[in-house]
C-alpha angles and dihedrals in degrees: 000000000000093000091054094083110327115129097192140356117210114214122205096350114197094027125104091245097050120141143155141235118224126220091259090052093047091052092046090053090048087057091050094255130126112231102221117165115309095341137056116235120214110223126222116245109267128201115226123194123198117193147138107285116252089227111038118223115266119261092248089053091049093048089048092050091046089054094046093050099041118100087215107049115224126212117255121266113242109274097027133092 
């Protein structure tokens, strides 16, 4: 959809690590290529496994993640950061 007329996609605007993808980069990614420098690099197929972690995240980590991802920030629970 992005390659159908988008000139640029801004990623993470407002953060110190923001950036953008140009139309050429979007089109290269759509073809399964990595746009690096002046050439497109064809990536090797990679297996990706999505599963329940063997060691679950700690309650403070889950709480911090929930606060960060929430559109309505919640206060910290006592003992968490």
